[in-house]
C-alpha positions as CSV (number, residue, x, y, z in Angstrom):
1,M,98.1,93.4,135.5
2,D,99.3,96.9,136.4
3,V,100.6,98.8,132.5
4,L,103.3,101.1,132.3
5,S,103.7,101.6,129.2
6,S,103.5,100.5,125.9
7,R,103.8,100.3,122.2
8,I,103.0,99.0,118.8
9,L,105.9,97.4,117.5
10,V,107.0,97.4,113.6
11,R,109.7,95.2,112.1
12,P,109.7,96.9,108.3
13,I,111.1,95.0,105.1
14,D,113.2,97.9,104.8
15,P,113.2,99.6,107.7
16,E,114.9,103.1,105.8
17,R,112.1,103.1,104.2
18,S,109.6,103.1,107.0
19,R,111.2,104.9,108.8
20,H,110.9,108.5,106.4
21,F,107.6,107.4,105.9
22,Y,106.7,107.5,109.5
23,R,108.6,110.4,110.3
24,D,108.7,112.3,107.4
25,V,105.4,111.8,105.3
26,L,103.0,110.9,108.2
27,G,104.6,113.6,110.2
28,L,105.1,111.6,113.4
29,A,107.4,112.9,116.8
30,V,110.6,110.8,117.3
31,H,110.0,109.8,121.2
32,R,113.3,108.1,121.2
33,E,116.6,106.5,118.7
34,F,118.3,103.6,119.3
35,G,121.0,101.3,117.7
36,P,123.7,101.9,115.6
37,P,123.8,105.2,113.8
38,D,123.4,104.0,110.3
39,D,120.2,101.9,110.9
40,P,118.7,103.2,114.0
41,G,115.6,102.5,115.9
42,L,113.0,104.4,116.1
43,V,110.3,105.1,118.9
44,F,106.8,107.7,117.6
45,Y,105.0,109.2,119.2
46,L,101.1,107.4,118.5
47,G,98.7,109.8,121.0
48,S,99.1,108.0,124.1
49,G,100.8,105.1,123.3
50,F,104.4,104.7,120.7
51,L,105.3,103.4,118.2
52,E,108.5,101.5,117.5
53,V,110.1,101.2,113.9
54,S,112.9,98.6,114.4
55,G,115.0,95.5,112.7
56,R,113.8,93.7,109.5
57,A,111.3,91.6,108.2
58,P,111.8,89.0,105.8
59,D,108.2,89.6,104.3
60,A,105.6,91.5,104.7
61,P,103.3,91.2,108.3
62,G,100.3,89.4,108.2
63,R,96.8,92.0,107.6
64,S,95.9,91.2,111.1
65,L,97.7,93.9,112.4
66,M,96.0,97.2,111.7
67,I,96.9,101.0,113.0
68,W,94.2,103.3,114.3
69,I,95.7,107.0,114.4
70,Q,93.1,109.7,115.8
71,V,93.3,113.0,113.8
72,R,91.7,116.3,114.3
73,D,90.7,117.4,110.5
74,V,90.3,113.6,108.4
75,G,90.2,116.0,105.1
76,A,93.0,118.1,105.4
77,E,95.0,114.9,105.8
78,H,94.1,113.3,103.0
79,R,95.2,116.8,100.6
80,R,98.2,116.2,102.6
81,L,99.0,112.6,102.4
82,S,97.7,112.4,99.1
83,A,100.0,115.8,98.0
84,A,102.8,113.3,99.7
85,G,102.4,110.6,96.8
86,V,100.1,107.9,99.5
87,S,97.8,105.7,98.1
88,V,94.4,106.4,99.8
89,L,92.5,102.9,100.3
90,R,89.1,104.4,100.9
91,Q,88.2,107.7,100.6
92,P,87.4,109.5,104.3
93,R,83.4,109.1,104.6
94,Q,81.5,108.6,108.0
95,E,81.1,105.4,109.1
96,P,77.5,104.4,110.4
97,W,79.2,104.3,114.4
98,G,79.7,107.9,113.6
99,L,83.7,108.2,113.6
100,V,85.0,109.5,109.6
101,E,87.4,107.0,108.6
102,M,90.3,106.6,105.7
103,W,92.3,104.3,105.0
104,I,96.2,104.5,104.0
105,E,99.2,101.6,104.3
106,D,102.4,101.8,105.3
107,P,105.2,100.8,102.6
108,D,104.6,96.9,103.7
109,G,101.5,97.1,103.3
110,I,100.2,98.0,106.9
111,P,96.4,99.0,107.4
112,I,97.4,102.9,109.1
113,V,93.3,103.8,109.7
114,L,92.8,108.2,110.2
115,V,89.9,108.5,112.5
116,E,88.7,111.9,113.0
117,V,85.9,112.1,116.1
118,P,83.3,114.8,114.4
119,A,82.2,117.4,117.5
120,E,78.6,115.5,118.1
121,H,80.1,112.5,118.6
122,P,79.8,110.9,121.9
123,M,83.0,110.4,122.0
124,R,83.8,114.1,122.5
125,R,81.1,114.2,125.1
126,D,82.0,111.2,127.9
127,P,84.5,112.1,129.9
128,R,86.1,107.9,129.7
129,F,87.5,109.2,126.1
């Protein structure tokens, strides 16, 4: 398989609420917008990948879908998102595998883990990452 591009697709229950959450609360940059102006689909930059929020779902997704986002400073994101009223499911903490993780969820309950890779972690030294 020769993969040229990829993205995570999210079909929210309330598209406007989810567009607001990903664009304005999380602060993800928009890669492209498509569809009708009054109910557009948005594709956000997600590091080296993309997150598309488009269409509409009849109910919340299953708990098997999760989004992993690496950030520079989990503590700063914790303060910013808490001040914005985002519910923190799990406070920032260093995991046994060495990453600092904090868990939140999107408006439809999709779990989002925000991850900081500490300077001493092997992912910082290994050129494959």
